[in-house]
C-alpha positions, 0 to 999 in steps of 0.5 A, spaced: 783 591 493 788 594 498 790 602 496 796 606 500 794 612 503 799 617 504 800 625 505 805 630 507 811 627 504 814 634 504 820 631 499 823 626 504 827 622 499 828 617 505 821 615 506 820 614 498 826 609 499 824 606 505 816 606 501 820 602 495 823 597 500 816 596 504 812 595 498 816 590 495 812 583 495 806 586 497 800 587 492 800 595 492 800 599 486 795 604 487 795 610 491 792 616 494 796 622 496 792 627 500 797 633 498 804 637 500 808 632 495 812 639 495 816 638 488 814 635 482 820 630 482 817 626 488 812 624 483 818 620 479 819 617 486 812 614 487 813 611 480 820 608 482 817 605 489 812 601 485 805 605 484 802 604 478 796 609 479 796 615 483 790 619 485 792 626 488 790 633 491 794 639 491 796 641 499 798 648 501 806 647 500 805 645 494 810 648 489 810 648 481 803 646 480 803 646 473 809 641 473 806 637 478 800 636 473 804 635 468 808 629 472 801 626 473 798 627 467 804 624 463 803 618 468 796 618 467 795 619 474 790 624 477 791 630 480 786 635 483 786 642 486 781 642 492 777 635 492 779 629 488 773 625 488 773 618 484 771 611 485 774 604 485 771 598 485 764 601 487 767 604 493 766 612 492 772 616 495 774 624 496 780 626 498 782 633 500 788 636 503 784 639 509 787 646 509 780 648 510 780 644 516 772 643 516 772 641 509 774 633 510 768 633 515 763 636 511 765 631 505 764 625 511 757 628 513 754 629 506 754 621 506 756 621 499 762 617 500 765 611 502 771 614 504 774 621 505 781 622 505 785 628 508 792 630 510 795 637 512 795 636 520 801 631 520 797 627 525 793 620 524 786 620 525 781 614 523 773 615 525 767 613 522 762 618 521 755 614 519 757 609 513 763 614 511 770 612 514 774 619 515 782 618 515 788 622 515 795 618 514 799 622 518 805 625 516 809 620 511 815 625 511 816 624 519 819 631 520 815 633 526 815 625 530 821 622 527 816 617 524 813 616 518 806 614 518 801 612 513 795 607 511 793 601 507 786 601 506 782 594 504 776 597 500 773 590 500 773 589 507 773 597 509 779 595 514 785 600 515 792 598 517 796 603 520 804 603 518 810 606 522 816 607 519 823 609 523 827 614 517 
């Protein structure tokens, strides 16, 4: 199974349009969002892009938190505040925005998870810590670099594809 991993979308509608085009003909309908959605309407864009299941956390810039929770809940998606931990096909995953900069590494070093995902920095990061894959997909919005970055995780092979979109 492959999972789309994004973070720091920051209301960038152009990203969601390109993401929807990119997802066409790909078997990717599960996603992880590591925070900084910003506005709740971006949740609708995730659905329009073809996402059927989304696991997310709040970021430091997310506004209208109650409405974000409602949007997730309406779709039976799962949003948490600080840490969202769950299991998909036997793979234990934790998601944290990364505002507390050491927390993602602490989660990875705990050995409790197979994968730890974080965002916040807008910079891609991929590292094995023991048997745990620690990754940051970079910035989906592309505001700092002009390039939208995200990742696709194959949880059966524990392999990561890094994706770049020019917006």
